[in-house]
N, C-alpha and C positions, 0 to 999 in steps of 0.2 A: 502492498500500499505505501501510497505519500502523502503524507497529510503533514500541513500545515497550521502551526500552533500561534493562535496570535495573541501578544499580552495587554488588556487594555485597562487593566483594574488597578488602580492607584495606591502606591503606597504610603501617601500622606494621607489617605480619607483615613488613617488611626483606625481602621476597623478589623476586627476578625475574617470579616465578611470578605475583604478585600484579598488580605493577608493567605485567604483559604483558596482563592479561586489562583493565586498566581502558585502556590504553593500544587495545588491539583494540576494546574498547568504544566510545572514540570517534572510531577508525577507520569502524566499522562508522557510525556517528552520519555522517559528514563521505560516506560514499558515499551514505546514505539520502538525503543533502540535495542532494547532487548530482543524483541521481537525478529530486528531485521529490515523495520520500515525505512521509505526514504522518510526523514522526518526535516523542518525549517520552522525554527523559535525567529518569530518577528515581532520584536513591540514596538506598540503604536498606541496614540493619543498620552494619556498620564501614564500609561505603562513604560514610556521611554524612562520612566524614574526608577525601576526596578532593577536593572545591573547593579546599579552604582549600592545600593541597599543591598542584595544578594553577595555581591564582593566584601561587604562588613565578614571581622572573622567571628562575632558574635550572632548571626544573624542566622535565624533557625534552619534557615534557607539554602546559603553560605554553601552545604555539601553537595545538599540535591543540583545545585544552580554549578558548581564544581562539572558534576557528573553529565551533562547535555551541555555544558558549555561550547563544546563541538559545535553542536547543530542551532546555534544562535546565528541566521543568517545577516539578522540587521536590526536598525529602529529606524524608524521612520525621521525623515531629515527634519521636514515642518515642523514635525510634532515634537521632538527633542529642540527646536531652537523654543518654540510656543512655551514648555514644560518647561525651563531652562533645566536639560537636562543634559545638554550639551558635552559637560566638562567631567561631569562622571563616567558617559557611554565613552568618552576618548581615553577614560582613566582606565577603565574596565577593556577598551579595548573589543569594544563593541562598534563594525560600521554604521553610517548615517547611509540610508535607502534614498534613493529620489527618483525611482524609475516611471511614479505618477506625477507627470510634470502638469500637476491639478494648478490652474488659474491663481495668483496671487497667495502663491506659497516660495520656497524654495525647493519645493518639490517632495512629494509624500512618499512612502512604500506603496508598493503598487498589491492590494491583496487578490482585484480583478486576475490576474497570469496565475494564480495559484485555480481557480475556477477553470479558465481557459485550458490551462492544461491537464485537467482533469483532477489535483486534485480534491480530497476530504479537509477542510477547513475545519480547525477549532477554536471559538473565540472565550475566552475567558476575561 
């Protein structure tokens, strides 16, 4: 299978729900990796803030994130700029994606391409 995992939830929301969604996304990525699926993780919206959070050694998602770090395709450039996440993404080594030239933005991650290429898309 080809599975794109899109993380949109906001770590700054300060809720268990936001963290649980992100942790479930990583758990799904781990499962797919273990099963040999083709998997890509993309951070979009306020989710572009997660790599900086997961990079913290004390964060409960740190080990799980590191286990699937090789599956991270990148983060939406326009979303990262809007949500002040660029520095955290650069520090985490996460590329900025701008393959959707949406007017009025510096480019966004294209989610349509996954559907066009027959991928299953999971939004968290």
